[in-house]
C-alpha positions in Angstrom: 6.2 -14.3 9.8 2.3 -12.8 10.0 1.2 -12.6 6.5 -2.4 -10.4 5.8 -4.2 -10.0 2.7 -6.1 -6.3 3.2 -7.7 -4.2 0.9 -8.0 -0.8 1.1 -9.9 1.7 -1.1 -10.5 -1.2 -3.4 -6.7 -2.1 -3.9 -5.8 -5.0 -2.7 -3.2 -5.0 -0.3 -0.1 -7.5 1.2 1.6 -7.0 4.3 4.2 -9.2 5.8 6.8 -9.2 9.0 9.7 -10.6 8.3 11.3 -10.1 11.2 10.4 -8.1 14.5 9.3 -4.6 13.7 10.2 -5.1 9.7 7.5 -5.3 7.2 7.1 -6.0 4.1 4.1 -4.6 1.7 3.0 -4.9 -2.0 0.4 -4.0 -3.7 -0.6 -2.8 -7.6 -2.6 0.4 -8.5 -3.4 0.8 -13.0 -0.9 -2.7 -13.5 1.9 -0.9 -11.8 2.9 -2.9 -8.3 4.5 -1.1 -5.7 6.3 -3.4 -3.8 9.0 -2.7 0.2 9.2 -2.2 3.8 8.4 -0.4 6.5 9.5 -0.8 10.4 7.1 -1.2 12.9 6.3 -3.2 16.3 2.8 -3.0 15.6 1.3 -5.0 12.9 -2.1 -2.3 13.0 0.7 0.8 12.3 2.1 -0.8 8.9 -1.4 -1.3 7.9 -1.5 2.2 8.2 2.3 2.7 6.8 0.4 1.3 3.6 -3.2 2.7 3.5 -0.9 6.2 3.5 0.8 5.0 1.1 -1.5 3.9 -1.0 -4.0 6.8 -0.9 -0.6 9.0 -1.9 -0.4 6.3 -4.7 -4.5 7.6 -5.5 -3.9 10.8 -5.4 -1.1 10.7 -7.8 -2.5 8.5 -10.6 -5.1 10.9 -10.2 -3.3 14.2 -10.9 -1.7 12.7 -14.2 -5.0 11.3 -16.0 -5.4 13.8 -18.4 -8.5 15.5 -18.0 -12.2 14.6 -19.9 -13.2 18.0 -22.4 -16.4 19.4 -20.9 
């Protein structure tokens, strides 16, 4: 079982190969823990998918944040 802990845009994520072609991932943004699995033959592809998910979560968190008055 291969385990990788890395950072993307200052968000630490964990990626674990739980069986051939199946990866488990988890990360936390603003106290909200996200976790799941993805199917990928290559570890780098699984990493890319997690980074895409982190980007998506950061974008939605930015939209949900109330705007400050000027």
